[in-house]
C-alpha positions in Angstrom: -85.4 -37.4 34.3 -85.9 -38.6 37.9 -83.8 -38.0 41.2 -83.2 -41.0 43.5 -83.2 -39.7 47.2 -81.9 -42.3 49.6 -81.4 -42.8 53.4 -84.6 -40.8 54.2 -86.1 -40.4 57.7 -89.1 -42.5 58.1 -91.2 -39.6 59.3 -90.5 -37.6 56.2 -93.5 -36.4 54.1 -94.1 -35.5 50.5 -94.5 -31.7 51.7 -91.3 -32.0 53.3 -89.5 -33.2 50.0 -91.1 -30.7 48.2 -89.9 -27.9 50.4 -86.3 -28.9 50.3 -86.2 -29.6 46.6 -88.0 -26.3 45.6 -85.2 -24.3 46.9 -83.5 -25.6 43.4 -86.3 -25.2 41.2 -90.0 -26.3 40.3 -90.8 -29.8 41.8 -93.3 -31.7 39.5 -93.6 -34.9 41.3 -92.6 -36.7 44.5 -92.9 -40.1 45.1 -92.3 -41.9 48.5 -92.9 -45.7 48.1 -94.4 -47.5 51.2 -94.1 -51.2 52.1 -97.2 -53.2 50.9 -97.6 -55.2 54.1 -97.0 -52.5 56.9 -97.7 -49.2 55.0 -94.5 -47.8 56.5 -92.2 -45.6 54.3 -89.3 -47.5 52.7 -86.7 -44.8 53.4 -86.3 -43.7 49.8 -88.1 -41.7 47.3 -88.1 -40.1 43.9 -88.2 -36.5 42.9 -89.0 -35.0 39.4 -88.3 -31.4 38.4 -89.3 -29.1 35.6 -85.5 -29.2 34.0 -82.4 -31.1 34.0 -80.6 -28.1 35.2 -82.7 -27.9 38.2 -82.4 -31.5 38.8 -78.6 -31.3 38.6 -78.5 -28.4 40.7 -80.5 -30.3 43.4 -78.4 -33.3 43.2 -75.1 -31.3 43.5 -76.4 -29.4 46.7 -78.0 -32.5 48.4 -76.0 -35.4 48.0 -74.4 -36.2 51.3 -76.0 -33.4 53.0 -77.6 -34.0 56.6 -81.3 -33.8 56.8 -83.6 -34.9 59.6 -80.5 -36.4 61.3 -79.6 -38.7 58.2 -77.1 -38.1 55.5 -78.7 -37.9 52.2 -78.1 -39.9 49.2 -79.2 -37.9 46.1 -78.2 -39.0 42.5 -80.1 -39.6 38.9 -82.3 -42.4 39.2 -81.6 -45.3 37.2 -84.3 -46.8 35.0 -86.5 -49.6 36.8 -85.3 -53.1 35.9 -88.1 -55.5 34.7 -88.1 -58.6 37.0 -89.6 -61.9 35.9 -93.2 -62.4 36.6 -94.2 -64.9 39.4 -92.8 -65.9 42.7 -90.2 -68.2 41.5 -86.8 -68.3 43.0 -84.0 -69.8 41.4 -84.6 -72.9 39.4 -88.0 -74.0 40.7 -86.7 -76.9 42.5 -87.8 -77.7 46.1 -85.3 -77.7 48.7 -86.2 -81.3 49.8 -86.6 -82.9 46.7 -84.9 -86.2 47.6 -85.7 -89.8 46.7 -85.3 -92.5 49.3 
């Protein structure tokens, strides 16, 4: 299982997350996605802990808690949805596809 952590400060580090979540058990992985173009943190992350009980304890304690000036959103992460390949939007028709 993985924990979703949202509404994070853009200055947060993996070490910061590890410190907070380790109060509830052993943190096995922290992942903080960054924007591909800017390299800036995206304001959310994922935490994995060594047991479901530890993860639930962290969720119960930290969801809605204020940290680094922000109210955290902490819950079980949903499985990643598969998106279609390619850069297609909609039905592949160009906006100005008119006949004159």
